[in-house]
Structures are given as C-alpha cells and as structure tokens.
N, C-alpha and C positions, 0 to 999 in steps of 0.2 A: 585464696588471696596470695599474691606474690609480687615482689619487687622485680623489675627487670635488672639484669646484671649491670646495665649501664647506669642504673639509678634514676633514670628519667621517668619511668612509668611504674605505676602501681595498678595491678589488675585485680578485680574482684568478680567472683561468680555468685549468682543469687538464685533464690527460689522463684524469682520472677522470670526465669529462663534466659536472662541476659548476662552479658559480661560488660563491665565498665572499665575503661582505661583512663586513669587519672594522670595528668601531666604534672609531675611534682615540681617542674621548673616554674609552673604557673598554676598553683592549686586553685586559684579563683576561677579558672576557666572550666566550664562544664565538661564533664567527662565524655569521651567517645563511647557510644553504646553499640556493642556488637550483638546482633540478633541473628538467630538461626536455629538454636536449640529449641526443642519443643517440650522440654521438661527442665527441672531444676539443674543448675550447673553446680557440680560437686567439687570440681578441682580445676585450677588453672596453673600454668607454669610457662616460663619464658625459655626460649632456646638460649644457649650460652652467648650467642652473638646479638641477642635482643631483637633479632629480625622476625622471629615467629613466636606466636602464643598458641599453646595447646590447651584445650578445654575438654573435660570429661563430664558427661551428663547422665541424668536418669532416663534420657531417651535412648540409651544404649550406644550412643555414638561418641566419637572423639572428633573434634574439629581442629584443624590447623589454620590459624589466621596469619596471613602475611601482613605484617604491620605497615608495610609500604603501600599496601592496597587491601585493607581489611575486608572489602566486599568479596575478594577472590579467595574465599576459604575452601579448604579441602576437607572431605568427610571420610573418616575411617569407621567402617560399620561392620565389624565381625563379632563383637560381643553380643550376647543374648540376654543381658540384664544390665542394670545400672552400672555405669562406669564411675567408680568412686575416686580414682586417683590416676594422675598422669605425671610422668617425669622424663625429662630429656637426659640422655647420657652426656657426660662432660664434653665429649667431642661433637655433640649435636647430630650425630649420624643415626642415632637410635632413639625411639620413644617407647617407654614402658607404660603399660596401662593395667590397672587392676579393676576387677569387676565383681559384682555380686553373683555372676555366673560361676565363680570359683576359679577363674583362670587369670593368669597374667599373659599379656601379649607383648611381644617385642617387635616393633615395627621398624623396618629398614627404610630410613628416610632418604637414602641415596638412590634407591631403586624401588619405586612404588609398585612395580609389577611383581615383586617377590613375595607379597603378602606378609604374614607375620608368623613368628615362632610362638608356640603356645606352651605355657608351663602350667601343669595341672595338679600339682601336689597338694595344694590346700584342699581341705575337705568342706569348706564353706566359703562365703564371699571374701574377696580380697579388698581390704579397706584402704590400704596405703602401700605405695611403692616409692623407693628412693635409691639413687645411685651414690656410691662413694665418690669422692672428688677425683680419685685416680681412675675411675671407670672400671675397676676390676670386680667390684661387687655390686649386686643388686639386693636390697633388702625388701621384704614384703611382710605386711601385717595382715592377719586374717580374722574373720569372725569365728574361726576355729580355735581362737586363743593361742595361736602360735605365731612366732616371727621366724621367717625363713631367710637364709642367706644363700644367694645363687652366684655361681661363677661360671662364665661361658655357657650359660643356659642349663647348668647342672645343679640340682639342689645339693648343697654340701652340709649344711647344718640346720637343725631345727631347734629353736630356742623356745622353751616352754616356761611355765611358772606363773602364768595368768589363769584366771578362771573364766574371764569373759574376753570379748573381742579386742584385738589390737587396733586402735583407731588411727595411730600415726607412728611412723618410723622415720628416723633421720640420722645421718652420719655426722660426726664432728669434722671440722675442716681438716684436722691433721690425720684423720683416719683411725684414731685410737679408740673412739667410743661409738657405740650404736645406742641411741636412745629410743625407747618405745613407750607410748602412752596408751592407756587402756580404759575399758569400761569398768575395771576394778578400782578406778579412782587413783591409781598409782602410776609412777614412771619407773622404768627399769633402765639402768645404765650398764651395758655390757662392755667389758674390756676385750677388744677384738684381738689383742695379743695372746689372750688365754681364755677361751670361751668355756673352759672347764671350771673356772672360778664363778661362783654365784654372783649375779649382778648386784650392783648397788641399788637400793630401793629408795625412791624419793616419795615421801608421804606428806600429805597436807590438803590436797584437793578432796572435796566431799561429794563429787559426782564425776561422771565420765571425763577423762582427759582426751580432748578431741584433737589437739595439735601440739607438737613439740618442734622446736627449732633451735639450733645453736647460733650464737653470735659469730660474726666473721673471725674474731680472734680466738674462738673456742673457749672463752673463759666463763660464759654464761649460757645457761639453757633456759629458754622461755617455754612455758606451757600454758595452754588455754583450756578452760574446762566449762562444762555445762553448769558448774556452780557459780558462774558469772565472773570468776576471777582469772587473772593472769598471775603466774608466779615466775619470779626470776631467781634461778638457782645459781649460786656461786660454786663453780665446779672445782675450784682450788680447795674448797672446804664444803662439800655437799651436805654435811651435817648441820651447818648453820641455817637458821630459819631463813627462808627465801623472802625477798621483797614481794609484797602482794599489791597488785594494781587493781583498784576498784573503779568502776565507771560504767560498765555495761549493765543494763537492766536485766538482760536474759543471757543465756549461755554463750560462751565464746567458742566459735567454731574453728577459727584459724588465726595463727600468729606467724609473723615473718619479720626478720631483721633486714634493714636496708643494707646494701653492699658496703657502705662505709661504717656500719655498726652504730650509727648515731641516732637511729630511729627504729622503734618497734611498731609495727602495724598490727592491729587486731580487728577481726570482723566478728560480729555477734548476731544472735538471733533477734536482736532489737533493731536490725536493719541499719546499723551504724558501723562505720569504720573509724577507729581511733588511732591517732598517731602519737606515740609516747616518746619523748626524748629519753635516751638512755643515759646512764651515769656519766659516760664520757662527754656527752653533749651538755649535760647539766653543768659539769665542771667547766667546760669551755664557756658557757654562757655566764656562769658566776664569775669566772676570771675576768671576762669582758666588763661585767657590771661593777665589781668592787675593786678591781685593779690591785689585788693583793692576795696572798695566801691566807689560809686560816691561821688564826692565832692559836697558841697552845691551849688556852682556855676553851676556845671554840671547838678545837679538835677533840678534846676530852669530853666535852658536853655532847657533841653530835655523834662521835664515832666510838667513844669509850676509852678508858685508860689502857686497855690491853692491845689496842691497835697502834702499831708503830706510826709515828708521824711521817707524812708523805707530802712533798712539795707538789701540790696538785697544779699549780700554775708555774711551770718551769722557768718562764722568762720574767717572773715578778719576784720581788724580795720576800724573804722570810721574816715575819714579825720578830721583834726583839725578845718577846717572852718565851720563844721556843728554846728549850734547853740545848746546850751544845751537843750532847750525846744523841739528840734526836734529829740533828740537821743532816 
C-alpha cells in the first residue's frame, strides 16, 4: 500500500491479484481496479512524479502502470520467484526489486534495452528494499536475518542482530536513521552516522513486524504487525510507550503516511484499509471545533504534569488559567 507523492492517490495490492487505486480527492468514488498479475500482489509504489505505479507479485513479475493509461502496463520478468518489494529511486530513473529468489534487481527505466543489474549477496529471499531520499543508498532486508546497505551497486555494510527475517526497511527523511522491522517482533533503529553503534531497539509488538514507515517530518515511526496493532513511536524519545492503534481484526501488513503527514493508512489481512488521522490532524480538527487552546487543567489531565504546555492552536488565545511561566 502506498500514497502517491501528489497525495491524490492511494494504491493497495491484494491477495486477489489486483491493485486498487483510490482517489483521495473523492473517496466515495469506487476505486480503479488494475488487473494483470496472476498471483498475489505483494508491493506497490509510485514514481516520484506520480505518473507511474510499480507492483511486485508472487507471479514473479513486476508491472509498471502508466497512470495516464493504466491499460498500457509494462512487464519486467527476470526474477525466478515471488517479487516481495519494489522501490523507485528518488530521481525516478531506477527501480529496485527484491525477490524470494535471493536477488535484488536494479532496472534502468531510462533505457529498457539495458536489462537489470543483479545484486546477489543475500543468502535467502529479499523481503524489502528502500532508497534513501538522496538516492545514495539502497537498503535491503532479507529472510537471512540481515539488512544490507548498498552504494553504487556495491555492498558496503551488513547489519545483523536479528534471529529471523527482516520484513521491512525504511530511511528517515533526513537520512539519519534506518529502521528495520522483523519476524523477531522488534524494530531496530540504526544511526547511519555511526553504524558501529548498536541500534536502538523498539519493543512492544507480540508478532512479526511487517511494515515500518517514517512520518514526513521524521518525528514519528509507524509500525504494523501481525499482532493486529499499529504502533506510533515518538522518535524524540523512543523509550516512551508508543501510541497503539487498534481496529484491524487480523494482521497489519502495510502502513504508510500521506505526503502531508496528516493521515496514516494501514492495510490488513482483514481485507480492510483504514485511514487514521495523525496527531497534527487531530489538533487541527480540535482547534476548528472548540476554537481555543487547552486549558491548564485539561493539559495536565490529558498530557500529564511533566509535559511543558504548548499552544497547539497558534492563532487562538491561551486560556487565563495557564501559568505565566508556561506561556
């Protein structure tokens, strides 16, 4: 599941072999259904210009859908096993794909006759691939319980520390952190400035962590798990208990933030996509509804006495009961 960079579309891939494109400008409109894969769709991602959608499937193929003419899709068929993950480079000129055949392929989208570069260092299936926003790094997570960092198609670093497969990898927007979620039920946060330092470990899920994604401002990490929950981790203080979102009846397979950071989408094995307003969106809605900031009594009740008061509605007055040293 993925939002388009334009914010107009949400794409979802399913075990029914289809992709659905939801127009977020008009959510009541039935989605566009893209058909062509002959097995479960494991991954979808938009190009940076929102003109193309790539999908990876258990039919061993990748399809590139031109959203101006979805019927005119292109098929990339070099993998020999399920394609679990696809990712566009930030400049849109390359597509990376990870497969259960143990390889990563880098497809040149500017010249379809050049084939693909093959990276073979994983010793088991590749379950996730992701580019850093500056395009300098590619991260991959494998069923061999390693995360690998690649630069210019050369493996540079192997990050270990898991016992079971890496289900999802993602870079923070500022390029400081690499997050990985695994079948160990944990998330690791690697500081890319010094990979010799042990990663921060985020613990709380009770089953496989299937998907991790950073908010656009880099302040929150969302994780989805087979334990049916979504957790929102405050990265300014990762030791604080995360916000837990409940609603899916079965495992959560995918999470993604909208480009404006105001919505989190989640897709689950209950065949449902849920759209969750983020904290910033809830603040905006509450400001519109009550037309004032929280009182001092409300702030302490809901956020606790240790949290400094914050004027959450900047254009509205602060109640009189807020102490002068908290204004």
